[in-house]
N, C-alpha and C positions, 0 to 999 in steps of 0.2 A: 735628451729631450728637455725642452724648457718646461718647468712646472707651471701649473695654473696660478695666476696671481689674482684669482677671484676674491680672495680675502683682503687684498690690498686696496687702499684708498689713495689714488694719486692726488697729491696735495696741492696741485695747481689750482683746483677749483675750490672756491670758498663755500663750504657748507657747514651747518651746525653739527657739532659732535656732542651726543648726550653724556651727561654725567652719570655716575654710579647711582645716585639718588633718584634719577629720573628713569631708570631702566625698568621699573616694575611694569610700566604700561597699564596700570590699573587706574582709571580716571573717571571722574563724574561725567555723566551724559544725560541728556533729556530727549525722550522720544517725542518727535514733533510731527510725524506723519508716516504714511506708508500703507501697506495692505495687510498688516498684521491685525486681525479683527479684535483680538483680546486686549490690545493696547489702546490707551486713550492719550490724546495729545497732552503734553505737559507731564507725562509720567517720568519720574526721576529714577535713575539707577546708576550702575557703575559698569563701564566697559572694561572687561577683563581680557587681555590678550596674552596671558601667560601660558595658556594651553596651546600646544603646537598643532593640534588637530582641529580645534573649534574656537570660534569667536563667541564669547559669552557676554550677554547683557543681563546683569543681575538687577531686577527691579523690585524685589522684596527679599527678605531674609531667606525665604524658602523657594521662591520662584525665579526661574531663569529662562532666557531664550538662548538656545544654542544653535549656531550657524556653522555647519561644516565648511572648512576652507575649500574642500574639494568640490562643494556644491555652489560655491560663489561664482556668479556669472559676470558681475561688474561692480567696481567700487569707484565712486566719484566723490570729489571734494569740491564744494562751491556753494552757490546760492540755493536756497530752498526752492525745490521744483514748484513752478507756478507763479513765482514772484519775479517775473521779468519786468523790465521797465514799462513795456507796453501795457501789460495787464494792470500794473499799479496806477498808471495814468488813467486808464479806463475806469478803474474803481474809484479814483479820486473824482473824476468827472461825474460819475453816477451817484455817489454817496456823499458828496460834499466833505465836511470836516472828517468824519470817520474814515472816509476813503482816502483822504489826504494823508492820514496817519500811516496808511499802508504803503504810501509812496516813499516812506523812509527807507534808506538803504539797508538792506538785509545783511546779516552776517555772512561772511564767506567761508565759515567753518562748519557748514552742514555736510555730514558724511552720509552719503546714500549708498546702501549696500543692497544689491540685487542678488537673490539666491534661489535655489530650488529646495522646497521642504521635503519631508520624508515621502510624501505622496507624489512628488514631481511637480507640484504647483509652484509657479513663480511668485515669489514674495519680494516685497521691497520694504526696507526699514530706513527711516531718515532720523539721524541723531544730531542734536545740536551740541557741539564741543567748543563753542565760541570762547569759553573762559578757561579752556584747558591748553596744555602744551601739546597741540595736535601733532606737531612734527615727530613726536615720539612714536605715535601710532602708525604713521604712514609707511616707513620702511619695514616695520614688522608685518603689516597687512600685505605689502607687496611680496615680501620674502615667503610668507606662509601660504598665500593664496596663489602665488605664481602669476598674479595679474598686476599690471601697472595701474596705479591709481590715476584716474582721469581727473585732471585739474581744470575746472571751469574758470579759466582766467577771464573770460568774457561772458559773464552770466546773462547779459542782455541778448545774446544771440538766439534768435528764434525765427519762425516763419514770418512774424510780423515785423521784426526789426533785424534784418540781416546785417552782418558785419562786413563792411567794405574793406578791401585791402588797400592800405595806404603806404606809400614809401616811408621808410624810416632812416634816420641817420645812423651811421656806424656807431657802435658803442662797445665798451669794454666787456668782453664775454667772460674772461677769467684772467688771473694774474699768476705769475710764477717768479722765478729768480734766474739770473744769468750772471756770468762773471768773465772778465777779460783774460785771455790766455796768451796773446801776443800783440805786438805793436802794429800788426797789419789790419787791425780792426775786427778781429774774430772774438766772438763770445761763445761760451759753452752753456747749454741748458738741456732740459729733457725734451724728447720728441713730443710727449703729450702736452707740454706747455704751449707749443706753437701749432698743434694739429688743427687744421681747418681755419687758421687765422687769415683774414684779408690783409691785415697789417700787424706788424709787431713794433712796439715802441719801447725803448729802453730808457728808464729814468734812474738817475743816481743821486748822490748826495748834492745838496744845493739846488735841487729841482732841475738839474740839467737833463736834457732829453735828446734822443736821436732815434730816427727810424732805422730798422734793421731788416735785412732780407734773410730768408732761410737758405743757407748755402748748401748744407748737406744734412741728411737725416738717416738714422738707423733705428726704425721703429722697434725692431726685435730687441735691441738693447736699450731702447728708450733714450737715445741721445740725439742731439741736434746742434748744428753749428750755425751761428748767426754772424752776418757780416755787415759792418757799418762803413760808411764812406770816410768817416774821420774818427779817430780815437783820442779821447781827452782824459782817459783815466789810466792809472798804472795797471800792470798785469800781475797775475798770480803764477807762481812756478809750481810744478809738480814735485813731489818727493823724489829724491834720486833713486829710491828703491821702492818697488811695489809691495814689499813685504809688510803685512799687517800682523799685529800681535793682540791676543786677547787681553783686555783690560787696559790697553793704551788709551790715553786721553785724546779726546777729539773736540773740535769747536765747529759749530754750524753757524753760518752767517747768511741771512736772507731777508725777504720781505713777506713774512706770513701775515695773513688776515689784513691785507692792504685795504684801506678805506674804513676798517673797523677799529684798528688800533692806531697808535702814533705813526706818522708817515715815514720815520727813519728806519734804518736797518735794525734787525733784532739779532741778538747773539745768544746762543745756548751752548752749554757744555755737557759732556758726558764721557762715555767710554765705549770701546768696542766690546760688545757682549757675545757676538758669534761671528765666525768667519764665513758664514753662508746664510742664504736667505731661505724662504719657504721651499720645502721640497729639496733641501740641500743644494740650492742653486748657488754654485760657487762664484758666480759673477757678482753677487751681492754681499754686502757686509751689514750685520745688524748692529745698531748703536742705541745707546740709552739717551742721547741728547734729544730733548723734546723737539718735535717737528709738528708744524701746523699747516693748514691749507695756505699755499703761497710759497712755502719753502722749496718746492720742487725746482730742481735745476741749480740750486745753490751749492757752494763748495763745502766739502767736508775736509777740515784742516787738521794737521797734527800739531805737536808742541812746537815745531819749528816754523809754523805758519805756511807750510806747503800743502798742496792739494793731494789728498789720498783717496778722494772719491767724489761723486756727484750725488747729492741728495735726491732720492726718488719718491719714496712713499712711506706711509705709516699704516699700520694694521687698521682695517676697518672695524672700529670698536663696536658699532651697532650690529653689523653682520655677525661678528664673532660672538657677541652677547646673545643674539637670537639663536645661533646654532649651538652654543655650548652652555649658556647661562652664566658665563663668567666675563668680566670686563678686564681686558689686558691693559697694562700700563707701560709706557716707554718702549714700545716695540716698533722700531723705525728702521728704514733700510736706505742704503746708498749703493750706487754702482761703483765697483772697485776701480781704482785708477789704472790698473793693468788693462781692463776692458776699454776704458776711455782712451788710453794712449794708442791702442790698436786702431780705434776709430779715427783718431787724428792722423795717424801714420797713413792709413788707407786713403785719406783725403788730401795727403801731401800738405798738411797744415803744421807749421812748426810750433813748438812750445819749449819752454825752458824748464830746467830742473834747479831746485834751490839747495842751498847749503844746509847741512845738518850738524852745525857746530854749536850754535847758541839756541837754548830753549827759551821760550817766552811764555808769560802767563796769558790768560784769556783777554785781559784788558789791552795788552800790547798787541796781541794778534788781531783783535778787533780794530785797533787804530791803524795797523799796517794794511790789513786786507779789506777793510770796509770800503775804501774808495774804488776798489776794483769790482765790487758787487753791485748789480743793477736790478731794479724792479723791471720785470718783463710783462708788458701789457699785451694781451691778445685782443685785437679789435675785429669785430665781425659785423 
């Protein structure tokens, strides 16, 4: 039976990953409104999320407000309630200059927490975290309360000012990596990289690009084949043996953090640290080569420059930290080439195997394999 991959973070989607220093989730906050009678607007305190049962707002050395996660009914992130565009315009018209000041765009970092107190009365607390690293708090609140944080991306939406649906142009939803495996125009990547894409565009060295269609998918093993009408890049060969060894050197080539870092390919090195994945999943191999969002679908190469796996995921550091209190380092996974080759064989797609005579260093492997590796853009 396939083990749960709940602790894995598929790295095609680019999302921030917290550092060890940021993991305390103890941050400054200001109470700005709500139904908590004992609180006054402007009250400063600290939001403490380190207790797994309660959210704690410490507003003096001895006084705290404790909100049980099990009693939380809703958590929203967005504009301060009551400060919609319509209400600010009306205030500006009625009060002149003082009212115009209220028309100033409000912070989008107001955290509204609705909950039931000990007597069952509904309470609301609104905190201003505009100067804090709010993204640290969001996944912790979601994990512990079991509620998805509502993000008010359109705060002006209300009865007075409805949001109209307007057509939008396709845009890049996420990115991953793909690599050429034969001269028939086939590229290999992860299934989650191309899931739900209206179009897939491959971009390589020199800003060359071409559209690709999804030829075949295996969601269970997270593999996908892409087909292009023309091939203008060299191909990568698989290792002639599927055998992997603990400690053997590996090279990862891909396009992590596309749009945030330099546009070219990135190369990292490491070693095989385990011959199985979470739950002793023997389809996966664990490696120490650093993997970032966007590496998904890239090749895992051996010392000979041959493919021994397809990069799939890295451990979800935030989820792991929330559950265990520890932050893991360099825990990354790739799909073994033995599984990949069965997928290719079942779809009658040919591939080559490389020689294992001459070993190369990482700089040589990057130069040889780099032109075969493409940025995979998912357009929606």
